[in-house]
C-alpha positions as CSV (number, residue, x, y, z in Angstrom):
1,X,-0.5,-13.1,13.0
2,X,-0.5,-14.3,16.9
3,X,2.3,-15.2,18.1
4,X,5.0,-14.7,15.5
5,X,8.6,-14.7,16.0
6,X,10.3,-12.4,13.0
7,X,12.4,-16.2,12.0
8,X,15.4,-16.4,9.4
9,X,12.1,-17.0,6.7
10,X,9.8,-14.5,7.4
11,X,12.5,-12.5,7.8
12,X,13.4,-13.2,3.7
13,X,9.9,-13.2,3.3
14,X,8.9,-10.1,3.9
15,X,11.8,-8.9,1.9
16,X,11.0,-10.8,-0.9
17,X,7.3,-9.8,-0.4
18,X,8.3,-6.2,0.1
19,X,10.8,-6.3,-2.9
20,X,7.4,-7.2,-5.2
21,X,6.2,-3.9,-4.8
22,X,8.5,-2.4,-5.5
23,X,9.3,-4.0,-8.8
24,X,5.3,-3.7,-9.9
25,X,5.7,0.1,-8.6
26,X,9.3,0.7,-11.4
27,X,7.1,-1.8,-13.6
28,X,3.9,0.0,-14.2
29,X,6.0,3.4,-13.2
30,X,4.6,4.6,-17.0
31,X,0.8,4.2,-15.6
32,X,0.1,7.3,-13.9
33,X,-0.9,6.4,-11.1
34,X,-2.2,3.3,-11.7
35,X,-0.5,-0.1,-9.2
36,X,-1.0,-2.3,-7.5
37,X,0.7,-2.2,-4.9
38,X,-1.9,-0.8,-2.6
39,X,-3.9,-3.6,-4.1
40,X,-1.1,-6.5,-2.3
41,X,-0.9,-4.2,0.6
42,X,-4.3,-5.0,1.8
43,X,-3.4,-8.4,0.9
44,X,-0.7,-8.6,2.8
45,X,-1.8,-7.0,5.5
46,X,-5.0,-9.4,6.4
47,X,-2.7,-12.4,5.1
48,X,0.2,-11.7,7.9
49,X,-1.3,-9.0,10.4
50,X,1.0,-6.5,12.1
51,X,3.5,-8.0,9.9
52,X,3.0,-6.1,7.3
53,X,5.0,-3.9,9.0
54,X,8.2,-5.1,7.7
55,X,7.0,-5.5,4.4
56,X,6.1,-1.3,4.2
57,X,10.3,-0.7,5.7
58,X,11.3,-3.1,3.3
59,X,9.1,-1.4,0.7
60,X,9.8,2.3,2.1
61,X,13.9,1.9,2.0
62,X,14.3,0.1,-1.1
63,X,11.8,3.4,-3.2
64,X,14.4,5.6,-1.0
65,X,17.6,4.2,-2.0
66,X,16.2,4.1,-6.1
67,X,13.9,7.4,-6.6
68,X,16.2,9.3,-3.1
69,X,15.4,10.6,-0.3
70,X,12.5,13.8,-0.4
71,X,9.8,14.5,1.3
72,X,7.4,11.9,-0.3
73,X,9.9,9.5,2.2
74,X,8.6,11.4,4.9
75,X,5.1,10.0,3.7
76,X,5.5,6.8,2.5
77,X,6.6,6.2,5.8
78,X,2.5,7.1,6.9
79,X,0.1,6.3,3.8
80,X,1.0,3.1,3.2
81,X,0.3,2.9,7.1
82,X,-2.8,3.9,7.0
83,X,-4.0,1.7,4.2
84,X,-3.1,-1.0,6.3
85,X,-4.9,-0.8,9.4
86,X,-7.9,0.3,7.3
87,X,-7.4,-3.2,6.1
88,X,-6.7,-4.9,9.2
89,X,-10.5,-3.8,10.9
90,X,-12.5,-4.7,7.7
91,X,-10.2,-7.6,7.5
92,X,-13.0,-10.0,7.8
93,X,-15.1,-8.2,5.1
94,X,-16.4,-10.7,1.9
95,X,-17.2,-8.0,-0.4
96,X,-14.5,-7.5,-3.7
97,X,-16.4,-4.4,-4.2
98,X,-16.1,-3.5,0.1
99,X,-12.3,-3.8,-1.1
100,X,-12.7,-2.1,-4.0
101,X,-14.2,0.6,-2.8
102,X,-11.4,0.9,0.4
103,X,-8.7,0.9,-2.5
104,X,-10.3,3.6,-4.7
105,X,-11.3,6.0,-1.3
106,X,-7.2,5.6,-0.6
107,X,-6.3,6.9,-4.3
108,X,-8.3,9.2,-4.0
109,X,-7.1,10.1,-1.0
110,X,-3.7,10.1,-1.6
111,X,-2.7,12.7,-2.6
112,X,-4.2,15.0,0.2
113,X,-2.8,11.7,2.5
114,X,0.7,13.1,0.9
115,X,0.3,16.2,0.9
116,X,-0.3,16.8,4.6
117,X,3.7,17.0,5.3
118,X,3.7,20.4,3.9
119,X,2.2,21.5,6.8
120,X,4.9,22.2,9.1
121,X,6.7,23.2,6.8
122,X,4.2,26.2,4.3
123,X,1.1,26.1,6.4
124,X,-2.5,25.1,5.1
125,X,-1.7,27.0,2.1
126,X,1.6,25.1,0.4
127,X,-0.9,21.8,2.0
128,X,-3.7,23.4,0.2
129,X,-2.4,24.1,-3.3
130,X,-0.2,20.7,-3.5
131,X,-3.2,18.2,-3.1
132,X,-5.6,20.0,-5.2
133,X,-2.8,20.4,-8.0
134,X,-2.6,16.9,-7.7
135,X,-7.0,15.8,-8.2
136,X,-6.3,14.7,-11.5
137,X,-4.2,12.1,-10.9
138,X,-5.6,11.9,-7.8
139,X,-9.0,10.4,-9.9
140,X,-7.0,8.6,-11.6
141,X,-5.8,6.2,-9.0
142,X,-9.6,6.2,-7.5
143,X,-10.5,4.3,-10.5
144,X,-7.1,2.4,-11.0
145,X,-6.8,1.4,-7.9
146,X,-10.5,0.4,-8.0
147,X,-10.7,-2.4,-10.8
148,X,-7.3,-3.6,-10.0
149,X,-8.8,-4.5,-6.6
150,X,-12.7,-5.4,-7.6
151,X,-11.1,-8.0,-9.8
152,X,-7.6,-8.9,-8.0
153,X,-8.3,-9.1,-4.6
154,X,-10.1,-12.0,-4.0
155,X,-8.2,-14.2,-6.4
156,X,-4.8,-12.9,-4.5
157,X,-6.0,-12.9,-1.5
158,X,-7.0,-17.1,-1.5
159,X,-3.5,-17.5,-3.5
160,X,-1.5,-16.0,-0.2
161,X,-3.1,-17.8,2.0
162,X,-3.2,-21.2,0.3
163,X,0.2,-20.7,-0.7
164,X,1.4,-19.1,3.6
165,X,-0.8,-22.3,5.3
166,X,0.7,-24.5,3.4
167,X,4.2,-23.0,4.4
168,X,3.4,-22.6,7.8
169,X,2.9,-26.6,7.8
């Protein structure tokens, strides 16, 4: 969003949107690798642009407070940013199939992206073992992300854009 200053209202909004990500993730935790975070990161990015960084920071910090610190925190700092950058690059896309493919592809790549943190520690072998062990979960992540984005991206985007337009008027 052009010229977006971080007013108190926007700070509160972005904190709330980050908390919604955490709440949804916790609510869906019983379903392995089925989550709505990917969907909302894409929607938030398309609607708020670079300000999604505030939302992602809130999300990662709250996740760390709930689950504790670990190597996953490092990966969360860049994994969600990768999705946000891709969503921003494709922000003008109107195809629900396109958004579903992006989300599904992200789900499939999630394990490999997260395993990158092991390269400096254990080299390629540790990266590969970690990634390969998680492939069944990545496949489930891919399928669930695809289905969720296919049906919910467009309505969530329209709703958030409408609410944002009303809020800034």
